[in-house]
N, C-alpha and C positions, 0 to 999 in steps of 0.2 A: 839418848841421843837417836835420829832416825840416821839411816843409811845416807839418806840424800844431804843431811845437814853437815855429816862426817866428812861426804865428798866435800860440798861447798868451803868447809872450815879449810880443809888442806890448801885451798887456792884462797882463800882470804889472806892466811899469812904470806903466802909469795905477791899479792896483789898490794898489800899495805906496804912490801918492803921495798916498791920499787923506788928510784931515783925520782926527786921533784922532776914535775913538768910545768909547760907555761899551761896558764890558767884554762884557755879551751882545750888545751889535751888532756888537761886533769878532769874537764866537765865530762868529753867524751869517755873516759876511763870510766867515772863513776856512773854513769848512765849505762855504761853496759855491765859493769859487773852488777850492778842492780840487776839489772834484765838479766843474766846468767844465774843470779840466784834465785830469782823466781822459777825460772822454767829447771833448772838443773841440768844434769844429763838426759838427754832422751832414752827412752826403754822401747822396747820391741813392743809394747801395748799401745805404742804411736802409729798411727798408718804410715808417716813418713818414714817410720826406721822400723817396721816390723821385722825384716827381714836381715836389719844388722844390729848386733847385739855390741855395743859400746863399753860393756860393763868391764871389761879388762882394761881398759882406759881410765876408766871412772875412780877402779878400786887403787891400781898403782900411785906411790907416793913419788911424785916424778921431780927431779928438781929442776926449777925453771930457770932457763938458759935465756937472757935476754942481751940482746946486741942494741948499745944505748949509741944514739946521735950525739955529738959533741960539736957545735953547739945543737939541741934536741931540736930535731924535725926544721932544719933552717929550706923551708920550700916557699915562702912568701904567700902572697894572699891567693893565687889561683889554687893552689893544695889545698889551702883552708877552706875554699869554698867547695871542696869535691871530697874531701878525705872524710871516710865513714861516712858518705851519705847514701851509699847506695847497697852496699851490702847489708844484707836484711838481721837485725837484731831477735828478730822472731826463731831466728835459727840460732840454740845455745852454743854452737860454736864458733859463729862468726861474734857473737856478743862476748867471747871469752879471748878471741885473738883482739878485738878492741879494747878490752879489759886491761890487755898488756900491751898498750900501743905505745913504744918506745923508740923504735926505729922503723923509717919507711923506707923501700927501694921507689924511689921517684923519678920517673922518666917524662919529660914533657917535648913534644912535638910542634914547634912553634908552626904559624899560619902557613901552608903553602909549603914546609918542609920536607925533603925526601929523605928518610933515614932507612935504612938496610943493614941486616946483622944485629941487632942490639941484643944483649944476651943478659940474662939474671939468673943467676946458678946458686943453689942453697944447699950448703951442706948439713952434716947433723952427727953425732957421737951416741956412745951408748947410755942408755938412762935418762937422758935430758929430754925437756919439753922446750919445742920450739913454737914460737907465733911469727913467722914472717909476715909483714904487711907490702904488699905492692900497690901504687897509684901511678896510672899511667893516662896522661892526658894528651890529645891528639888533637891540634888545631884545625880549621875548615881547612880544605881543599891540601890537605898533608898526606902522605903516606907512609906506614911504617911496618918493619918486618921484626918479630921479636920472638926469641925462644927462652920460653923459663925452664930450668930444669931442679930436680929434686935427687939427691943422691945421699948416703949415708952408709955409717954401719953400725951394727949392732942392734938393740931391742930401744928404742925411742919413739918419742911421738912429735908430729909435725900436724901444728893446726895453721894452714895457711889462708891468708884473704888476697883475693885480687880485685882491684875495681880498676875499671877501664871505662873512659869516657871518650867517644869519638864524635868529632865535629862534623859539620856537615859537608856533604861531599868528599869526604876523607877514604882511604883506604885502608885498612889494617889486617894483617894476616899475623895470627899470633899462635903460638905452640907450646904445649907444656906436655913436658917429657918427665913421668916419673918412674925412676928407678931405686927405688928406694930397697933398703936390708929388706929381707924375706921375714925379718924377726920386728919391724917396725909397722907403726900406726899413723897412718898418711891420711888426716881431713881436709878437705880443701873447699874454699867456697869462691869463687868466679863472677862476679856482677858486671855486666856489660850496660852501658846506657850509651844507645846511637843516635846520631844526628839524623837531620834529613838530608836523603839522598846518599847516605853513608853506605859504604862496602866493608862488611867486615866478616871473617872467617877466623873459626878457632878450631885447633885439632890436640886432641887431647890425647898421648899414648900411655896407657897405664901398665907397666910391668912387675913391677915388686910391690913390696908392702905387706905384711900379715893381714892386714885390715887396711883397707883402702874406702875411703867415701869422697866422691867429688859430685859438688852442686856447682850448676852451672846457669846461670840465668841472663838473659836479655831481652833490654825493651828495645822495641823498634821504633821509629818516627815514619815520617809518610815518607816512601818512597825509599824505602831502607832494604838491603840484601843482606841477610845473614845466614852463615853457613856454619854449621856445630858437627863436625865429625869427631868420633872417636873408636879407638882400639884399644883393648882390653886382653891380655892374654895371662892365664891364672893356671897353675898346677898346684901338686900336693895338696894343702891346707888353705891355700889362700881364699881371700874373701874380697870381692872388690864390689863397689855398690855406684852406680851413676844417677842422679837425679836432675834433668833439666826441664828450664821451664823458660820458653820463647812467648814473648810477651807482643801482640802486634797491636800497640796502643794506637797507629794512626793507619788512614786508607793506603792503598798502592804497596805495601811491605810484602818483600818474598824472603820466604826461609826454608833452607835445606837443610835435614838432619841426617847422618847416617851412621849407626854406632855400629862397631862389628865386635864381636867377643868369641876366645876361643879358651875352651875349658878342659882341664886334664886332671887325672886323680880324682881326689876328695873336693876340689875346689867348689866355691859356689859365685855367684854373682848376680846383681841386679841391675833393671835398667828401668827406669821410669823417665818417660819422657813427656813433658805435657805443652799443649799449644793451644794459647788463650788467643781469640779474637776479640778484640772489643767491638762496643756497638757500632761506634764509629768508623772502625777499621774496615770500610768496604775494599773490594776488588784484592783482597789478600789471597797470596798464593803462597801456600805453605806444604811441604812434604817432609814426611818422617819415617825413616825406616832403622829396625833394629834387627841382626843378622847375629846367629850363634851356632859355633861349630864346638858341637858336645863330643870329646873324644873319648870319654870312659863311661861306665855305668853309673858310678858313683857321683860324679859332678853334678850340679843342678844350677840352672837359670831360672830366676824370676822376672818377667819381664813385663811390661805393661805401660805401652804407648793411650795417650789421653787426648783428646779434643775438646775445646770449650769455646765454642763458638755462640758468640751473641750477634754476629751481623749476619746479614742473607745473602750478600753479593760475594761469595767468596770460593776458593777452590782450595779444599785443602786434604789431604790422604795422610794414613798412617798405617803401620803394618810392623808384623813383629815374626819372625822365623827360628825354628830350632832343629837343628838336624845334624846328622853324623856325616862322616866322609860317604861320598858317593860310589858306593861297590864296581857301578859299571867303569867309573873311572879309572879305579884301581886296578879293577880286570884290564882296561884297555895299557896302563901303563905298564904292567908286568908284563903284557902278551909282546910287548914291544923291547923284552929283555930288562926293564929297570926293577932292581931289585925292591921286594915289597915295602923296605924302611924307607928307601930314597923315594918311591913313590907316594909314601904316606905325607914324607915333609914335603914334597913338591906341593901337592894339593892342599895342604895346611897353608904353606907360603902363600900360595895361588889366593886362598881366602883372605888371607891379611894383606897383599900387594895392594888392592882396592884402595885401602887407605895411605898406604903409603905412597902410592903413587901422586895421590893429592897435595904431598908437601912441596912446596916450593923451592925450600930451603936446601940446595943440592946437598953440602955437609953434612947437614940432620938428616937427611933422607939415605945417604950412604950409610951413614954410622948406624941408622937405625936396620937397615938392610943386612949389616953385620951381626946385627943384635939378634935378629930373629934368626939369622942362618943357623949362630949358635944355638939359642935355645931350641929350637925344631931339632937341631941334631941331638940336644940331650933326650929329648923325647923319644927318640928311635933306640937310644942305649938299653 
């Protein structure tokens, strides 16, 4: 028996042991598991995964922990039309999540409704595998602010999928805070479908996890404005990988992307950001930036911004930087009587503050400021 078939066999047993579901759900599950069986876990021989080795996830015999709805998936026709329609099954982890579709965190915002402060919190425990699924539907002319949080203790595997559908003229602020155990494996897929003249922003904060992979995709309509921001802070032997795709499918779309990373110890990070401008997406305006602060000689960042432009009347830019703390700034702060460790922390914090300041939820912003202060204090000890 090959290693791939052994890995699939471990999940097949858990898949067949699931409680029964409605026919349409069962069809989604079966198609997804078939796709996962064909793909298997990705390897470093694949371009999209060449810097991220998920073999530790594939080898371990996880106990699958399911959160079952009673009655199963009581969400109505609206959810049925959208659930599992956007997260690509070409991603084996998204396929595996769909294969274990048992419970959905479902949020629907009605046309014209304003909802602030929505929260979804995901917990986890040692040695288990979790497959949280979230579906967010926002009607036309509505507003939503929502925070997704991920925490846990011990060594576990979380494979999360979030699908967001935003109606025309709506405004959505989405925040994703990953503070997993430093022994945990965190894989996520976030896929967003945006209506005409919608305004959408997502902010990804990655602080925990032994291995983290976040895939974020957004498909823009005519006149859509989309913002993708991210901050990742890793040290020790942590590894974090962000892959983003902004797909300008229609004309007059605008997108802004800023991801910033701070690496210390022997940590490694990956940023791969792709902007696609379709043939008919004239008058597109898109800017992508990835900036990285490397605090040790052993930390490694692999960054690859990409542009795929099929239209001719566009304005698109991208860029990436990798650097260390500025020696002149360190000297200036120390010359003003600030101890070296404190000066170092101030400069690191200032680098991260650019992302934190963009968070509009004051309670979340205050919490992150405290977390960052504590984390940077650890670096100086």
